[in-house]
C-alpha positions in Angstrom: 6.5 -4.1 55.6 3.5 -5.9 54.1 2.8 -3.0 51.8 6.4 -3.1 50.5 6.2 -6.8 49.8 2.9 -6.3 48.1 4.3 -3.5 45.9 7.3 -5.7 44.9 5.0 -8.6 44.0 2.8 -6.3 42.1 5.8 -4.9 40.2 7.1 -8.3 39.3 3.6 -9.4 38.1 3.1 -6.4 35.9 6.6 -6.8 34.5 5.9 -10.4 33.6 2.6 -9.5 31.9 4.2 -6.7 29.9 7.1 -9.0 28.9 4.8 -11.7 27.8 2.5 -9.4 25.8 5.5 -7.8 24.2 6.9 -11.2 23.2 3.6 -12.3 21.7 3.3 -9.0 19.8 6.8 -9.2 18.4 6.4 -12.9 17.3 3.0 -12.3 15.6 3.5 -12.8 11.9 0.4 -10.8 11.0 2.3 -7.5 11.2 5.1 -8.7 8.9 2.6 -10.1 6.4 0.7 -6.8 6.4 3.9 -4.8 5.9 4.9 -7.1 3.0 1.6 -6.5 1.4 1.8 -2.8 1.9 5.3 -2.7 0.4 4.0 -4.6 -2.7 1.1 -2.2 -3.1 3.4 0.9 -2.9 5.8 -0.7 -5.5 2.8 -1.3 -7.8 1.6 2.3 -7.2 5.0 3.6 -8.2 4.9 1.7 -11.5 1.4 2.9 -12.2 2.2 6.5 -11.4 5.3 6.6 -13.6 3.5 4.8 -16.4 0.3 6.9 -16.2 2.0 10.3 -16.1 4.6 9.4 -18.7 6.9 12.1 -17.5 10.2 10.1 -17.5 12.5 10.2 -14.5 10.7 11.6 -11.5 11.6 11.7 -7.8 9.1 10.2 -5.5 8.1 10.6 -1.9 5.8 7.8 -0.9 5.2 5.4 2.1 8.3 3.5 1.3 10.4 6.7 0.9 8.9 9.2 3.3 10.3 12.7 3.7 8.7 14.8 6.4 10.0 18.1 4.9 7.9 17.4 1.8 4.7 16.2 3.6 2.9 13.3 5.1 2.3 10.2 2.9 -0.2 7.4 3.5 -1.1 3.9 2.4 -4.6 3.0 3.5 -6.5 -0.3 3.0 -10.1 0.1 1.9 -12.9 -2.5 1.8 -12.4 -2.6 -2.0 -8.7 -1.9 -2.6 -6.1 0.6 -1.5 -5.4 4.3 -1.3 -1.8 5.6 -1.6 -0.7 9.2 -1.4 2.6 10.8 -2.0 4.5 13.5 -3.9 6.5 13.6 -7.1 8.7 16.1 -8.9 10.5 16.1 -12.2 13.8 17.6 -11.1 15.3 19.7 -8.3 14.0 22.9 -9.8 10.4 21.6 -9.8 8.1 21.9 -6.8 6.6 18.8 -5.2 3.2 17.7 -6.7 0.9 15.7 -4.4 -1.0 12.7 -5.7 -3.7 10.4 -4.4 -4.1 7.0 -6.0 -7.0 4.5 -5.6 -6.2 0.9 -6.5 -8.6 -2.0 -6.8 -8.0 -5.3 -4.8 -6.3 -6.6 -7.9 -4.0 -3.6 -7.8 -5.3 -2.0 -11.0 -5.7 1.8 -11.2 -9.2 3.1 -10.3 -8.3 6.8 -10.0 -5.3 9.0 -9.8 -5.6 12.6 -8.7 -2.6 14.9 -9.1 -2.0 18.6 -8.4 0.1 19.8 -11.3 0.1 22.7 -13.7 1.5 20.8 -16.6 -0.7 21.4 -19.7 0.3 18.0 -21.1 -1.2 16.2 -18.1 -4.4 18.3 -18.3 -4.8 17.1 -21.9 -4.1 13.5 -20.9 -6.8 13.8 -18.1 -9.3 15.1 -20.7 -9.0 11.7 -22.5 -8.5 9.4 -19.5 -11.3 9.0 -16.9 -9.0 7.5 -14.3 -6.7 10.6 -14.3 -7.7 13.9 -12.7 -5.4 16.9 -12.7 -6.1 19.6 -10.2 -4.8 23.1 -10.5 
């Protein structure tokens, strides 16, 4: 009987601890602030990618628009900026091209690596030190 009462008290205590910790985690504004900052970084990275590649209309897969069939995408905070990865393609007939972008803390482009066979991008990369086109 004492063991049954002890297990009930233990269960209630654990339940209250889990409920309290869950409430504190949900109400923590730090997670929402971090998410808002990450969303802003991804929006800037989209603008930078479209502007740098000068392709026109492209379809993007990035941390705000993930698509597991295409591949995994990341946003990663660094000590001195951000890294954002994703994929792009020109149209439905084009294959997906991966990219990795490094942004400074001020969200200016530090480097952009893309895997694309477009000769126009290779010529742009020859003149632009922030752009690297991989075969």
